[in-house]
Structures are given as C-alpha cells and as structure tokens.
N, C-alpha and C positions, 0 to 999 in steps of 0.2 A: 210119275209114271215112267218116263223114259230117262235114260242117262243123258249126259251132255254131248254124246256122239251117237248118231243113229246108224252108223255103219253096220253094226251087228244085226239090227232090225232089217236093214236093207238086204243083207245077205240071206236072212231068214225068208224075207218076202220073195226074193229071186228063186230060192229053192222050193218054196211052197207053190208058187205059180207054175214052175216047171213040173213039179210033182202032180199037178192037176192037168198036165198035158196042154197047158196054154203057153202062148208066146208073150213076150214083152216087146213093146215099142217104146223107145226112148222119146218121150215127148211130154210137154207141159200143156195142160188144158187151161186156157186163159178165161178171164171173167166174162169175155164177150160171148162165149158159147153158152147156150142154155144148159144149166147144170143142176144136179141134185147133190147136195152134200150129205154124205153118209155120216150119221151120228151114232157113236157107240161108246159106252162108258167102259167096256171091257178092254183091258190092255191088248188082248189078242183079237179085238174086233176086226182088224184088217183081214184076218182069216175068213171071217164071215163074209166080208166084202168080196174077196176072191171067189168064194163059193157062190155068192149071188151072181157074179159075172159069169161063171161057168153055167149056172142054172139058166141064165138069160140067153145062153148060146153065144156069148161073146168069144170070138176067135183069139183075141189078144187083149191085154191090158196096157194102157200107157203107164209109164213110170218116169218120174222126174225127181231129181235130188238137187239140193243146194249145199255146196261145200263153201264154207267161209274162206275167202281169199284175203291175204294181207292188203292187196290193192283196194278191196272193198272198204276196209276200215280206214285206210289212208285217205281215200276220197271222202268218206263220211266225216272224218275228223276235220279235213280242210273246209268242207261245207259248213260244219257246225261252228268252227272258229270264225268263218267269214260272216255267219248269220246270227250268232248268239246275241240275244238281246234280253235283258239289259246287260251292259258291260259288267263283267265280273261274275256272271251267272254261268258257272262252268260245270253244272251237274251233268248235262248231256255229254260234254266232252269227256268227263271222267267215266261215264257209263260206256262210251264208245271205246275208250282206252282199255277198259276191262274186257272188252270183246277180243282183244289180241290173243288171250290165252286159248281161244277157240279156233284159231286159224288152222285150216286143214281138216276140220271136223264137219261131218254131215249134220246139218241143223234142221233140214226140212225134207220130207218125202211126200210125194203125191202119187196115188194110183188112180186110174180112171178106166172106164169102159163105156162104150156107146150102146144105147138100146133105144130103139124107136125115136131117133132124132134128138135124144137128150144124153148128155154125158153125166155119168154117175161118178162121183169123186170121193176118195178117201184121202185125208190129209192128216199129217202129224208133224209136230215141230217141238224142238227143245225150248226151254225157257229163254236161253240166251238168243235164240233165233227170233223169238217173239220180241225181245228187247231191241234187237237189231232192226226189225221191221218198224217198230214204234219210232226209233230214232230216224229212220228213213222218212217216215211220214212227217216227223217234226221238221225236217229239212224242206219237204214239199210245202208244208203249211207256212213256214217262215218265208219261203221264196215267193209266196203269193201276197205278202204284206206290202202295201204301197205306202211310202212315207212322203207326205206332202211338205216340202221344205219352203214353200212360198211364204212370204211375210204378209200375214193378214192385216197388219197395221198400215199397209200402203193403200188400202181401199179408200176412196173418197166418195 
C-alpha cells in the first residue's frame, strides 16, 4: 500500500488538513488514553478520518511521525547482540542491519482528534517500521527472561 518512506503522505495530510480549515498539533497519543482506532482498507482512508474529525467539530488534529535515526538502529543492534540467545542465532541482528537503508525515512504516522472524552486515532506504517517495532519488542521480551545459574545438585 505505502512506499518505504511516508514523507509524501505526510505532506498530503498536512495540505488536506489545512484545506479543511483545521489546525495540526504536533503530538503523539499514547496507549494510556482511551482511544478508538480508525480502520480503513482504502489507501486514502485517512482523508475520511480527517473529514470525520471536521464533522465531529474537532478544532485540530494531533499529528505524530517517526523518522528512523541511525542511533535507534545502533542501540537496537547493541541490545540484540547482548541478548541474542542461543549463541549464533543472528537472524534478528541481520534484520536490524537491513534497517540501516531506511535511516532518515518516515516510517510511521499517527493522526488523532478528541471527541467526547475519547481520542480517535488513524495510524499507518511502512513494513520496515513494523519490523523495527517487532525487533524492539524482542529486546523487551528477552530482557524479561531470568536465568537461574544456581546449581540444583547442591540441595540435600
């Protein structure tokens, strides 16, 4: 559906929102806030989302983007190398290294508007951004593993 860089889509969104006489607020809506995720199969479904915001009387939309930075991948690689188990299983490391070709690209966009105490959200992401997120979750999952090095043979 999308290219590997959402910058053109972001530019279209900015122009479309302004064309509807609405303002944008740079901000990310977190999972802690009650939300409704807008689901649309149409590639231009985000336009419907903006029109819903206008119809709901929202004075502005929140907008957030994620641009992949070299430092993000460097830290990801360090964590993966420190936590990779079992030894020699470098599939995640190779996947992370492949992300280097996407440095500087927009991989994720979020639009949102508030209505009656709930945030309505539209999200879109590239495939490589989804892979990046999965690798980040892998780090979190591996970080929670506890290894018990005690010697069970010493019990009497």
